[in-house]
C-alpha positions, 0 to 999 in steps of 0.5 A, spaced: 500 500 500 502 506 498 503 511 503 502 519 502 507 523 505 505 530 508 508 536 505 511 540 511 512 547 511 519 547 514 520 555 514 515 561 514 518 568 514 513 574 513 516 581 514 512 587 513 517 594 512 514 601 511 519 605 507 519 612 506 520 612 498 516 611 492 514 603 490 518 604 484 524 606 488 523 600 493 522 595 487 528 597 484 532 597 490 529 590 492 531 587 485 538 590 486 539 586 493 536 580 490 542 580 485 547 582 490 546 577 495 550 576 501 554 570 501 559 567 507 562 572 512 568 575 509 567 573 502 564 578 496 556 578 495 554 573 490 552 576 484 546 573 481 542 575 475 534 576 474 531 575 468 525 580 469 519 576 465 514 570 467 519 564 467 525 568 467 531 565 471 534 567 477 541 564 477 548 565 479 552 565 473 559 563 474 561 563 467 563 558 462 556 555 462 557 554 470 553 556 475 547 555 480 539 556 479 536 559 485 529 560 482 524 562 476 520 568 476 513 566 477 509 573 477 512 580 476 508 586 476 513 592 477 512 596 482 507 592 486 509 584 485 515 580 485 514 572 486 520 567 485 520 560 486 525 554 486 531 551 490 534 558 492 541 557 496 538 550 499 542 544 496 536 539 497 530 537 493 526 543 496 521 548 493 522 555 496 517 560 494 518 568 495 513 573 494 514 581 495 508 585 495 509 593 495 503 597 496 503 605 495 501 608 502 501 616 504 508 616 507 511 611 501 511 604 500 508 598 505 513 592 503 510 585 505 516 580 504 514 572 505 519 566 504 516 559 505 520 552 504 517 546 503 521 539 502 526 534 506 531 537 509 535 533 515 533 535 522 540 537 524 540 543 519 533 545 520 533 550 526 540 553 523 537 554 516 531 557 519 535 562 524 540 564 518 535 565 513 530 569 517 536 573 519 539 574 512 532 577 509 531 581 515 538 584 514 537 585 507 530 589 508 533 593 513 539 595 508 534 596 503 530 601 507 536 605 509 538 605 502 532 607 499 530 612 504 537 616 504 
């Protein structure tokens, strides 16, 4: 008899940031940060490319047809929506979903950022992964806010 395996959300990060800048400026800043992701401490940022169209790739190009696929553009509606899915930086058979919704406000832009991870990750890595990814996204959003407001 076949057994069904229950999908499990391994990580669910949701952060909301109010930014005193126009949605267009916040959207472009977000794209820039997603293309210059922080890598390991003491090493230069990871240079990623994002093809700005549905089905476009988000990937790290190492040259000579080498690199790492981080995901695909599921939805893009500048300057209000960016939705990506794929393995991102995780080297396990997982599905990662990232969505950024930008809403104009009287004082600038409300950015709602969500990241969920589904799939098999060994137990010994889960807690550290959740902690580090949450910390990484929070740091990116803080830097984005500081840069586009300044």
